[in-house]
C-alpha positions in Angstrom: 130.0 305.9 145.7 133.3 307.8 145.2 134.6 308.6 141.8 137.5 306.2 142.2 135.2 303.3 142.8 133.1 304.3 139.8 136.2 304.4 137.7 137.4 301.1 139.0 134.0 299.5 138.2 134.1 301.0 134.7 137.6 299.7 134.0 136.7 296.2 135.3 133.7 296.1 133.0 135.7 297.3 130.1 138.3 294.6 130.7 135.7 291.9 131.3 133.5 292.7 128.3 135.3 295.2 126.0 138.6 293.3 125.4 136.9 290.1 124.3 134.7 292.1 121.9 137.7 293.9 120.5 139.5 290.7 119.9 136.3 289.2 118.4 136.5 291.9 115.7 140.2 291.1 115.3 139.2 287.5 114.8 136.6 288.3 112.2 139.1 290.6 110.4 142.0 288.1 110.4 140.2 284.8 110.4 142.7 283.5 113.0 140.7 282.3 116.0 143.7 282.1 118.3 143.5 285.9 118.9 140.2 285.4 120.5 141.1 282.2 122.4 144.3 283.7 123.9 142.4 286.9 124.9 139.5 285.3 126.8 141.2 283.7 129.9 143.4 286.7 130.9 140.6 289.2 130.3 138.0 287.2 132.3 140.5 286.6 135.1 141.5 290.3 135.4 138.0 291.5 134.9 136.4 289.3 137.5 139.1 290.0 140.0 138.8 293.7 139.6 135.0 293.5 139.7 135.0 291.4 142.9 137.4 293.8 144.7 135.5 296.9 143.5 132.1 295.5 144.6 133.5 294.6 148.0 134.9 298.1 148.4 131.6 299.6 147.4 129.7 297.4 150.0 132.2 298.4 152.7 131.7 302.1 152.0 127.9 301.8 152.0 127.9 299.9 155.3 130.2 302.5 156.9 128.1 305.4 155.7 124.9 304.1 157.3 
């Protein structure tokens, strides 16, 4: 796996998991649940999209290298 694919996979996972956790802490600090609720849909949409494209690229590279 190339370094760019590894970086893309890492960024996708950070967006998918890290942003909601960050906003969960903001929610606990402020007590305003809207921070968390407005963060979830965009982060899941961006994270899953990036994850799907990255995994497809990794599969293509593995099939071409065989």
